Structures are given as structure tokens and as C-alpha cells.
C-alpha positions, 0 to 999 in steps of 0.5 A: 142128058142123063136122068137122075139114077135110082138110089142103090138101095140093095147095094147099100144095105148089103154092104152095111150089113156086111160091115156090121157083121165083120165089126160084130164078129171080130173077123177083121184081123184074122181075115186080113191075115189070111187074105194077105198071105193067100193073095201072095200066091200072085207075084208082088209086081201084079198087086203093084199094077192092080193097086195102081189102078185104084190110084186116086189120080190114076183111075179118074184120068183113065175113066176120063180117057175112056169117055172123054168125048162126052163132055157132061160125063166129064163134068159128072166125073169131076163132081165125083172126084171132088166129093170123093176126095172130101169123103175120104180125107174127112172120114179118114181123120174122123175115125183115125184107125191105124193101119195093119203095119202099125198094129201087126208085127212085121213077120205077121203079114206081107207089106208091098211098097211104102210103109204108109202111116196115115189113118186106115179107115175107110180105104181111099183106093177102094173109095176111088175105084168104086166111085169111078166104076160107079159113075160109069154104072149110073151114067149108063144105067145097065144092070149088067154093066153095074154088076160087072163094074161093081165085081172088077172094082171089088177085085181091084180093091182086094189089092189094098189087102194084098199090099198090106195097107188096109183091113177088109172093113176098110175095103167094105166101107170104101166101097159103100162110100164110093158107090154112094158118092158116085150116085150123088155125083151123077144125080147132082149132075142130072140137075145142071143144064146139059148145054154148057157154054163153051168156056165151061167146057173148056174149063172142065178140060182144062181141069183135067189137063192140070190134074194129068200134068200133076200126075206125071210129075208126082211119082206112084209109090209102087215103082213096077207100075210107074209105067201105067200111071205115066201112060194114063196121064200122057193120054189124058193130057193128049185127049184134054188138049185134043178137046181144048183145040176143038173147042177153040177152033169152033169158037173161031169159026 
């Protein structure tokens, strides 16, 4: 069983200071405009693919597919997902800050995909990708792995500016919340019994199975990346069914 990870003090302080500097300097809007236009050097299909990797349904299922055999990790993953959803919706509607498409004239920036109307701050996709990369990082507790995963999460989060739906401050705050959520999830999981009863394990895989089925039914808002969402969901369905079948066979015999 994994021990509780150390609190990510340096990362927390760094992201908080960056957020404060961006707020006090008033750089949020001009930085968004600059990055949004610069990132169009890459094709729209690329950014649709990258931003789908941070989808609140896709990336948890992808994380499950990678480490589905570790049932204690699956439990930490589900704890992380629940906390991330609660944090995302409560903070979004608590701050209720409008998105770029509700503030800027359409001619001033590029919008790829739907005209999203929900509150902007923080970015839910960024919370999700940092939470998922964070839960792997805190689970393994290897410094090099943590740095690589943090960098990957940051690049994927940039796609939210590229598609025109989030301010830079949304990403920084989302990264802070996601990383803390991951730390909290792994810490809570470390306090639970490592030897789970078979019915508890089956319940965990059953929840993943239902989530994967739901992800197949619900289409991504980025059509060019629909294949990615569907493929990951089908893999998650297959692996959760495989795990459930193995657990049932052990129970019988």
C-alpha cells in the first residue's frame, strides 16, 4: 500500500505566486490574445485532439486503462475524480467569471469548437488533467516522473487557450487545484484498508464500467477527436469487464 505523499509545497507556492502576479499585472487578457493567435500555427485538428485528452470523461478513463490492474490505484483514481468534479463546479459557479467568448469580439480571437457559456474560472479541463497526472505522480512518488507529468499536463492545458475558451489565469488556478486534489486523493486513499473485499473491488470496476459506457454515449464537442474519446472508452469497458470477470472467477473458485 502506498504511503501518504508529501504536500506539494513548492508547486503550490509557485502556482499561487504566478496567479497573483498575473492578477496584479493585468496581463490576463493580452496574454490570452497573444497565446490564442500564436498557437494557431498548429492546425485546429491538433488542438481538438490535445484538448480532448483533458476531457473530464476521457483522461480519467485513459488513466484507468494504463493502471487498471492496481485496484488500490483505481480507488485513488475514483476518489480523485469525485473531488475534482466537486471542486470544479463549486469554484466555477462561486467565482462566476465569464469566458473569453463572452467578453471579446469574435474578430479578436480564434474559437475552435462550441461557443461554451458556462463560467470560466477555473478551467475544468485543466483541473482534470492536472488531477490525473498528479494522482499518477503522487502514487509513484518519483521526482523525474512528477516533473514530466506536470510538464505534459501544462502543455495539454494550453489547448484550452488555443481553442479560445479559457483565460491564462483559469489554467494556472486549475493547475493548482488539480495538483492539490491529486495529493488529497492519494493521501486519503493511503488511510484506507489496502486489502479490499472482493465485492468492494467489483464495485470499483463496476463504477468505471458505467462511466465508460456513459462516455461512449455522450459525444465530445470536438468532432475531429471523437475517435479518441470512443477508443479510450471502449478500452476502459473492455478492461473493467475483464477485471470483473477475473474477480467473479476467483469468488467461485
